C-alpha positions as CSV (number, residue, x, y, z in Angstrom):
1,M,-27.3,-13.5,38.3
2,K,-23.8,-14.9,37.6
3,K,-25.2,-17.0,34.8
4,T,-26.6,-13.9,33.1
5,H,-23.3,-12.1,33.4
6,L,-21.4,-15.1,31.9
7,I,-23.8,-15.3,29.0
8,I,-23.5,-11.6,28.3
9,L,-19.7,-11.8,28.6
10,G,-19.7,-14.7,26.2
11,L,-21.8,-12.9,23.6
12,L,-19.7,-9.8,23.8
13,A,-16.6,-11.9,23.3
14,I,-18.1,-13.5,20.2
15,V,-19.4,-10.2,18.8
16,C,-16.1,-8.4,19.3
17,S,-13.9,-11.1,17.8
18,S,-15.9,-11.7,14.6
19,C,-14.7,-8.8,12.5
20,Y,-13.6,-11.1,9.6
21,S,-16.2,-9.5,7.2
22,Y,-14.2,-6.3,7.3
23,K,-10.8,-7.7,6.5
24,V,-9.3,-7.4,3.1
25,Y,-7.0,-10.2,2.3
26,P,-3.8,-9.8,0.1
27,K,-5.4,-11.8,-2.7
28,E,-8.0,-9.1,-3.0
29,Y,-5.3,-6.4,-3.5
30,R,-4.2,-8.2,-6.6
31,K,-7.5,-7.3,-8.3
32,L,-7.1,-3.6,-7.6
33,E,-6.0,-1.3,-10.4
34,N,-4.8,2.3,-10.3
35,D,-7.1,4.4,-12.4
36,D,-5.5,7.7,-11.5
37,L,-3.3,9.6,-14.0
38,K,0.3,8.9,-13.6
39,R,2.4,11.8,-12.5
40,S,5.7,12.3,-14.2
41,A,8.7,11.9,-11.9
42,Y,12.4,12.7,-12.4
43,V,14.6,10.2,-10.5
44,M,17.8,11.5,-8.9
45,R,20.5,9.0,-8.2
46,D,19.2,6.7,-11.0
47,T,22.4,4.7,-10.9
48,L,20.9,2.6,-8.2
49,K,19.5,0.0,-10.6
50,K,17.8,-2.3,-8.1
51,E,15.9,0.5,-6.5
52,L,15.0,2.1,-9.8
53,E,13.6,-1.3,-11.0
54,I,11.4,-1.5,-7.9
55,L,10.1,2.0,-8.5
56,A,9.4,1.4,-12.2
57,S,7.7,-1.9,-11.6
58,S,5.3,-0.2,-9.1
59,K,3.9,1.8,-12.1
60,L,2.9,4.7,-9.8
61,F,4.9,7.2,-11.8
62,E,5.9,7.9,-15.4
63,I,9.7,8.1,-15.0
64,I,11.2,10.8,-17.3
65,S,14.8,12.0,-17.8
66,D,14.1,15.7,-18.0
67,S,13.9,17.3,-14.6
68,T,12.3,20.5,-16.0
69,R,9.2,18.7,-17.2
70,A,8.7,16.5,-14.1
71,D,5.8,17.0,-11.7
72,L,8.0,15.7,-8.9
73,K,11.5,14.6,-8.1
74,I,12.3,11.4,-6.4
75,K,15.7,10.7,-4.7
76,L,16.6,7.1,-4.4
77,Y,18.5,5.6,-1.5
78,P,20.2,2.2,-1.4
79,I,18.4,-0.7,0.1
80,E,20.5,-2.2,2.9
């Protein structure tokens, strides 16, 4: 009886710990591309050059200088 319990416990441990087929590794994220339309964004506090460069390099938004034509407004805060 104890031997059966140990075998079942061992099989459960193996089954529960082998979820590697569901993991997405960072190198797979490099292959992803954003096919959605870019929304236009007006950036407030655009004097923060480092933060603005990070936002621009993400290529999530089309950064525009006219706040009346923007779909959304983004306020930048300094990175500490």
